[in-house]
Steps between C-alpha positions, in 0.01 A plus 500: 500500500335505841642730760507345847198608697343699221215255462503536122728479201685824457618445146700768326470834674295757317691797364473824693223729383595815309495808719161673481457847351571787740707271721659793693154601623426141602834483678415820688172342617683186616758707688228711662313199640824351637589831663157522667520150646847563644418852620215368713738272690675802652276805459302432820806524727508879549121530530490297822451777760229678297328177406487354851401838642195495274406131516650400836601137573874563502553137604358388163702743289768246400227296333462769234839377373453131578158474332633653177811282487307185589248527219765642265708185549202264477379665180826468306492127413124510439523784247797333334305179446175668396687709245657187354158332470263781398735747333684793650267786398184415697696396809717813495206738458317323784802552727506873422128533575532312831793721599305817420188386685718411799674839486169690491366289789816562707462874452138484619567267798320603817686278747831319532324167446356624172836635389671168570234311302525741207881486507464123460277560196750747361779243543300246299521739208858613567643149476336458160646826371856387564466151353297606198737779395803270487298222338383736225863581422567127480210457258601786273874466450794257498718468812789723395272788407296438815812543714532864395146591600500301824786722613271799453234333713748434777612864495142623520423263790807613695401865448143422609621331818734789572239767426221333699569656843568843345185496284296371792627777724429778249149374420418454868621849594339679206177306432453249784588132537207381286673640192784250527236259367293735284811598301490152343166570331607747227827314446329162491225615265764641264687167506175306459408702190844439351488127567145461370587681177846360433540160667480228233226243530629148554291190457446283811640149497321257275257264666301530816701671777550280804569721801679341795271632773634270772862579416426871490325492839786303659757738354309798642494338844871417473602854405266646762651278772852601401429874482287517817737273693798710396319823589406365844854374560629850433279633781491211749806286431540160338399312816155660513225230493328678214820494293543128571139439395546692174822308435338164557209601279741608224685166508178299488356717223822476299485120509135500391569754228789303349286185506219686325723661236655166406158364405326813362431514126568875489699580818513861615881468519626204292759331719676376189632854451734434792648202315678760287818595686508852356147578612557366852825691542335825390224457758752418774730793414206743489393382847853509646598844368175657622534319834852633557475853361154617599518309828813698592413845372176506699713562809758739356289808597517381861879472470528847344288669763586305817869427437611787277261775619367573151168684464198334341517733200867433434436127545269511200760686296770249593289224342499677164836358378384142564170550318662683209774236478241224490298671227804581284643149536168345397473718191863437400459123545193507277677698229803270497287185486295651218819549296690182584241246615729402787348491848679247724763733639253762617354285783856387578629857521186603689534251784881536519491880517215503753682241716821708502306815585315324783827360635658846506182642655539247781830671589339841545440644844369812668829665396432445130382812322146513365630582151721191498202285599292659221771417245513138616122481472533637147741218412258249644216663307696474176555132572130439555410697188717278281265206558168655607326456164747262334359215710149574370621520141693174513223313683255611230738376232553164672128424525272391215328796339155396623628547856622859451271638773574221747877530457479878549281479809708224661816711495307806620347304786842366599633854509209623717529210744876550520446862601246403767708216645820705492347785699378260768808279524744790511268682739530207740878498463514875563278481810698212647832678455352828631386324817844344557696818430265723701523273804881511484557869427208708628323592825195283567242771424650593163552133411135424574387782270713369213390140545131597524523721191401819683840668465493830310836595341428864590548403865874453446551875542386480863734213592846518648761499217630153592148352508406666170814352343407159639152525344662566162728202552206274584320585177819489294591151623148370445485634144839348419362161598201548269719569198735216587199266510409605145834388358436120507162551330663696219784248468245221455342716231842539338555123489156450345562775242826330398296187424293681236552370147701730278232556236426790275156652468348496154478838329225430249245297691452208735575153390768238483567171668632649818172666590326811377727791439828328576760312301835351596781752490759404246730780601427709194 
């Protein structure tokens, strides 16, 4: 049997390998590398003042985030494909080494330009850590067992994201900003030793590997155009000539890339994977949920502080219920799927619950209590958690086994791009509504500060009571519009989730006519 776009006969899927000895130690190493890659997406945030005070070039500071996320995103599909071709072990260990070299170089950076370049190198390793960890799970165990452990990974990644600013702040205050990078070295070396000792060796594909260099280069340019264009749009607006140029370049590159992949012997992303409805829906749902949730929550701190008068410290605490809800929901979903094999209704419940929460959030105002907003965010977080790793699991199971890495990286890339696009699109919606509301409700000077982004919420205490109340109303109305705009995105995700086939994941190993790891549900 030839899978569309695979470029080779897939035949019967190979049975899952038996778990290696000392699997708990291997699992700990996998979890540690995932935690490091996610931690470095957020750990830099609280080190900003110390870092720029030492290196200068405040105007380039945002590139310490952008450079990491750009190369992180570009690396994901490349590592996925290389792991499928050459075996997971060598590719995974290479990713860890690149990440560690990048971390050491970042800590030793002598200028902002050097730091940005080394953050890009660090991102090249970080993207490989994420993809390889999930791909290793796919190699080692059948889908239902994999679901249980993927929930653990999601919980660890949520905790790492949440802990990033706190860890960064403590390290910066106690040891200096360079230690936010140096801390990766002992952790990474420990993980590297565990992986080198315990990760099973897998044979590369038979025959001479045929790497799709042209397709890989075009995909890198495409992802780079999307990420850089989105980043610029967030700072300069969608009408900026640079944004238009990036957009035009992305469209042209996408056309060339599709043309190349259709003719490549070993495409970096086999387009035939998207002929499978289940795989395509999982990619789309992963993109949509990340677009809606992370795009919205980026601006909730502004709402808390400018509209509700909440301190920065309490703002962080008010996010805890959402993060905990997301982590718990992900773990519970994994455990239930591991026992029953059923997965369809988790993405359905995820998008429905998140849509309801976003709709209710759109009704909040400056008069809504901060605790009530936190509880609504928790409901939305639970909704997102119900599908956050299920989409990866199901996409892996829908793809031929030889494309385990590619299927994993494609969903991960969709999730990353959804987060980036959501932040920019909802940022534009927020700024537009802020400008309209400020012009209608505020004195010209205060309105100009809000529109230009120079408004400090602490200034509200020096305003006349009526003006301070109007400022809160401006931010409350703008944030309501942002959440309302997320509802259609989540409803589209709900419709797509309802179109998933009602299949049951195999408990003993991949195989069967419906694709690896899945078989038609007979209702038993």
